[in-house]
C-alpha positions as CSV (number, residue, x, y, z in Angstrom):
1,M,10.8,-59.8,-9.0
2,I,8.4,-58.8,-6.3
3,G,9.3,-56.1,-4.1
4,R,11.6,-54.6,-6.8
5,D,10.5,-51.5,-7.0
6,K,10.4,-51.6,-3.0
7,Y,14.4,-51.3,-2.9
8,R,14.8,-49.1,-6.2
9,P,16.2,-46.1,-5.3
10,Q,13.8,-42.8,-5.2
11,V,14.8,-39.9,-6.9
12,A,14.0,-36.3,-6.0
13,T,12.6,-34.3,-8.1
14,S,13.6,-30.8,-8.4
15,H,12.2,-27.7,-9.0
16,V,14.2,-25.0,-11.0
17,I,13.3,-21.1,-10.1
18,E,14.8,-19.0,-12.5
19,I,14.8,-15.2,-11.8
20,E,14.7,-12.6,-13.9
21,A,14.7,-8.6,-13.2
22,A,11.0,-7.1,-14.3
23,G,11.0,-5.3,-17.0
24,Q,9.4,-2.3,-15.5
25,I,8.4,-2.1,-11.8
26,R,4.8,-3.1,-10.2
27,P,4.1,-1.3,-7.5
28,L,1.8,-3.6,-5.8
29,A,4.0,-6.6,-6.7
30,Y,7.0,-4.7,-5.1
31,V,5.4,-4.0,-2.6
32,R,4.0,-7.3,-1.5
33,E,7.7,-8.8,-2.4
34,L,9.1,-6.3,0.5
35,W,6.5,-7.3,2.9
36,S,7.1,-10.7,2.5
37,C,11.2,-10.1,3.0
38,R,10.3,-8.2,6.6
39,E,12.0,-10.7,8.7
40,L,14.9,-10.2,6.0
41,L,15.0,-6.5,6.6
42,Y,14.9,-7.3,10.7
43,L,17.9,-9.4,10.6
44,L,20.0,-6.9,8.2
45,I,19.2,-4.0,10.8
46,C,20.3,-6.0,13.8
47,R,23.2,-6.9,12.1
48,D,24.4,-3.4,11.0
49,V,23.7,-2.5,14.9
50,S,25.7,-5.0,15.9
51,V,28.7,-4.9,13.5
52,R,28.5,-1.2,14.3
53,Y,28.9,-1.3,17.9
54,R,31.3,-4.6,18.5
55,Q,34.3,-4.6,20.5
56,A,33.9,-1.0,21.1
57,A,34.4,-0.5,24.6
58,A,31.7,2.4,25.0
59,G,29.3,0.7,23.0
60,A,26.4,2.6,22.2
61,L,27.4,6.0,24.5
62,W,29.4,6.4,21.0
63,A,25.6,7.5,19.3
64,L,26.0,10.3,22.2
65,F,29.4,11.5,21.6
66,K,29.2,12.8,18.1
67,P,26.4,15.0,18.7
68,L,27.7,16.3,21.8
69,F,31.4,16.7,20.1
70,S,29.4,18.8,17.3
71,V,27.2,21.2,19.8
72,L,30.7,22.0,21.8
73,V,32.1,22.8,18.9
74,L,29.2,25.1,17.7
75,S,28.5,26.7,20.8
76,V,32.4,27.6,20.9
77,A,32.3,28.9,17.5
78,L,29.0,30.6,17.4
79,G,27.8,30.7,20.8
80,P,28.7,34.5,21.7
81,F,27.6,35.7,18.7
82,V,23.7,34.5,19.3
83,R,21.4,36.2,21.7
84,S,19.2,33.9,24.5
85,Q,16.7,36.3,23.7
86,D,16.2,35.3,20.6
87,L,16.2,31.7,22.2
88,G,13.2,32.4,24.8
89,G,15.5,32.2,27.3
90,L,17.5,29.0,26.2
91,P,21.0,28.5,26.4
92,Y,22.3,28.3,22.4
93,W,24.0,24.8,23.0
94,L,20.6,23.1,23.7
95,Y,18.8,25.1,21.0
96,V,21.8,23.4,18.6
97,W,21.9,20.2,20.0
98,A,17.8,20.1,19.1
99,G,18.5,21.2,15.4
100,L,21.6,18.6,15.0
101,L,19.3,15.6,16.4
102,G,16.9,15.7,13.4
103,W,19.7,16.6,11.0
104,N,22.3,14.4,12.0
105,F,19.5,11.6,11.5
106,F,19.0,12.4,7.9
107,A,23.2,12.9,6.9
108,D,24.3,9.8,8.8
109,G,21.4,7.6,7.1
110,L,21.9,9.5,4.0
111,S,25.8,8.8,3.9
112,R,25.2,4.9,5.1
113,A,22.3,4.6,2.2
114,V,25.2,5.4,-0.7
115,G,27.8,3.1,0.4
116,S,25.6,0.4,1.5
117,L,25.3,-1.3,-1.9
118,V,29.2,-1.3,-2.5
119,N,29.7,-2.8,1.3
120,Q,27.4,-5.6,0.7
121,S,29.0,-6.3,-2.3
122,S,29.6,-10.4,-1.0
123,T,25.9,-10.9,-0.3
124,I,24.7,-9.2,-3.3
125,R,26.5,-11.2,-5.9
126,K,25.6,-14.8,-3.8
127,V,22.0,-14.6,-3.2
128,Y,18.5,-12.8,-4.7
129,F,16.9,-10.6,-2.6
130,P,15.3,-7.4,-2.5
131,R,18.4,-5.0,-3.0
132,V,16.7,-2.0,-1.5
133,L,16.3,-3.9,1.4
134,I,20.2,-2.4,2.2
135,P,19.6,0.8,2.1
136,I,16.3,0.9,4.3
137,A,18.3,-1.0,6.9
138,A,21.1,1.3,7.0
139,L,18.3,3.9,8.0
140,G,17.4,1.7,10.5
141,V,20.9,1.8,12.2
142,G,20.1,5.4,12.1
143,L,17.2,5.2,14.1
144,A,19.3,3.3,17.0
145,D,21.5,6.0,17.1
146,L,18.4,8.7,17.9
147,F,17.3,7.2,20.5
148,W,19.7,8.0,23.5
149,P,20.9,11.6,21.8
150,A,16.9,12.3,22.2
151,A,16.0,10.7,25.5
152,L,19.2,12.7,27.0
153,L,17.6,15.8,25.0
154,S,14.3,14.9,26.6
155,V,15.6,15.1,30.2
156,L,18.0,18.1,29.7
157,A,14.7,20.4,27.9
158,V,12.7,19.4,31.1
159,G,15.4,21.0,33.1
160,F,15.2,24.4,31.5
161,G,11.4,24.4,31.7
162,C,10.3,22.9,28.4
163,R,7.5,20.4,29.8
164,P,6.7,17.8,27.3
165,G,3.2,17.6,26.0
166,V,1.2,16.1,23.4
167,R,3.7,17.6,21.1
168,Y,5.5,14.7,21.3
169,L,3.1,12.7,19.3
170,A,4.1,14.5,16.2
171,L,8.0,13.5,16.4
172,P,7.7,10.4,14.5
173,I,5.9,12.8,11.8
174,F,9.4,14.7,11.2
175,I,11.5,11.4,11.4
176,A,9.6,10.2,8.6
177,L,10.4,13.4,6.7
178,A,13.9,12.8,7.3
179,A,13.9,9.1,6.4
180,L,11.9,9.7,3.4
181,M,14.8,12.3,2.2
182,A,17.5,10.1,3.2
183,L,16.1,6.8,1.4
184,G,15.1,8.8,-1.8
185,L,18.6,10.7,-2.1
186,G,20.4,7.4,-0.8
187,L,18.6,5.6,-3.7
188,W,19.9,7.6,-6.3
189,L,23.5,8.4,-5.2
190,G,23.6,4.3,-3.9
191,A,22.7,3.6,-6.9
192,W,25.1,6.1,-9.0
193,N,28.0,4.8,-6.6
194,V,27.7,1.2,-7.5
195,R,28.7,2.3,-11.1
196,R,31.2,5.4,-10.4
197,R,32.7,5.0,-6.7
198,D,33.3,8.9,-7.1
199,V,30.2,9.4,-5.7
200,G,31.0,8.3,-2.6
201,H,33.5,10.7,-2.3
202,I,31.3,13.4,-3.3
203,T,28.7,12.4,-1.0
204,P,30.0,14.0,2.4
205,F,30.6,17.6,0.0
206,L,27.5,17.8,-0.7
207,I,25.8,17.1,3.1
208,N,28.2,19.9,4.5
209,L,26.6,22.2,1.8
210,G,22.9,20.9,2.7
211,F,24.1,21.6,6.4
212,F,24.7,25.1,5.5
213,C,21.3,25.5,3.7
214,T,20.0,23.9,6.6
215,P,18.7,25.8,10.0
216,A,20.6,23.5,12.5
217,A,23.3,25.5,14.1
218,F,21.9,29.5,13.4
219,Y,19.1,31.1,14.3
220,R,16.3,31.5,12.2
221,P,13.9,34.5,12.3
222,A,10.4,34.0,11.8
223,G,8.9,35.7,8.2
224,G,11.4,37.2,6.1
225,A,12.3,36.3,2.8
226,F,15.5,34.5,4.5
227,S,12.7,32.2,6.2
228,R,11.1,31.8,2.9
229,L,14.4,30.8,1.2
230,L,14.7,28.0,3.9
231,D,11.3,26.7,3.9
232,L,12.2,25.5,0.6
233,N,14.6,23.3,1.6
234,P,12.5,19.8,3.0
235,L,15.2,19.3,6.1
236,S,14.6,23.0,7.2
237,Q,11.1,21.4,8.7
238,V,12.9,18.5,10.2
239,V,14.9,20.5,12.0
240,L,12.4,23.4,13.1
241,G,10.0,20.5,14.1
242,F,12.6,18.7,16.3
243,R,13.0,22.0,18.1
244,W,9.4,22.4,18.5
245,V,8.9,19.4,19.8
246,F,11.6,19.0,22.5
247,L,12.1,22.7,23.2
248,N,8.7,24.1,22.2
249,Q,10.3,26.6,19.6
250,P,7.7,28.5,17.6
251,Y,6.5,26.4,14.4
252,Q,4.0,26.8,12.0
253,G,4.2,24.3,10.0
254,S,2.8,25.8,6.2
255,A,5.8,24.6,4.7
256,L,5.5,21.2,5.8
257,G,3.1,19.5,3.3
258,P,4.9,21.3,0.5
259,A,8.0,19.0,1.8
260,F,6.6,15.9,2.3
261,V,5.5,16.2,-1.2
262,L,8.7,16.9,-2.6
263,A,10.1,14.1,-0.8
264,L,8.1,11.5,-1.4
265,L,8.6,12.6,-5.3
266,I,12.4,12.2,-4.6
267,L,11.7,8.8,-3.4
268,V,9.7,7.4,-6.3
269,G,12.3,8.4,-8.4
270,G,14.6,6.9,-6.6
271,L,13.2,3.8,-6.4
272,A,12.3,3.7,-10.5
273,Y,15.9,4.5,-11.0
274,F,17.3,1.8,-8.1
275,H,14.9,-0.8,-9.8
276,R,16.2,0.0,-13.6
277,S,19.8,0.1,-11.9
278,E,19.7,-3.1,-9.8
279,R,19.9,-6.0,-12.7
280,S,23.5,-4.9,-12.8
281,F,24.5,-4.4,-9.6
282,A,26.1,-7.5,-9.4
283,D,28.5,-6.9,-12.4
284,F,30.1,-3.9,-11.0
285,V,30.3,-4.6,-7.1
């Protein structure tokens, strides 16, 4: 009997971890959980970028084709009605390009964030992770798409006499404002889209409506009731900020603070609603 225990099979003890949705969001715990999943967020962004341009002959150059086509259409349709003197001697197509750069980053990010949960339905059913990483990763793809058009615009702006300066350091501020708006609205609409797929069909119409409420394709005169009305839209600050950074167009920035406050309120409300709704995502996707 000596040494009997030596040959007894060892049974590994297992630990069962029960994951249960919290009743209410705890901000610090939620931030720590997101920080612990930062590598997963990086992998999600890399995967989405790879899938976006996989088996595409032009590859990342497709990020240039969309703004170029939009600029071409708007230049033909609206260019003859805009005076170059109002734009500081700059051509209309360059003026529009700078505005569309900020608007497209917001619009594309919002569109991807709204459909991201439904598109990742198989992943949501299989494994637990903070679901909010999915719409955040959708915005990361927009950052990758923003690089090449912004780089080309910088070169063209220098060719038209717009020398780069310290104002380029402010570009992340306007990108952050557009990202906050896209993520905040994307969390609201994305959570609704899981239960009601009509939201995914309505979103393009809402984006088109927002485009006409933002001075992305037309000249915004300084001062006046019309300008004050446009300033109520936080995306107007993004468009005007991009034009100031790349083309050195006049920009006061007095409405930038209220725009960030509104964007943060939308984001906080979106996070609260998203957290309350995510416990049932697997039942509807």
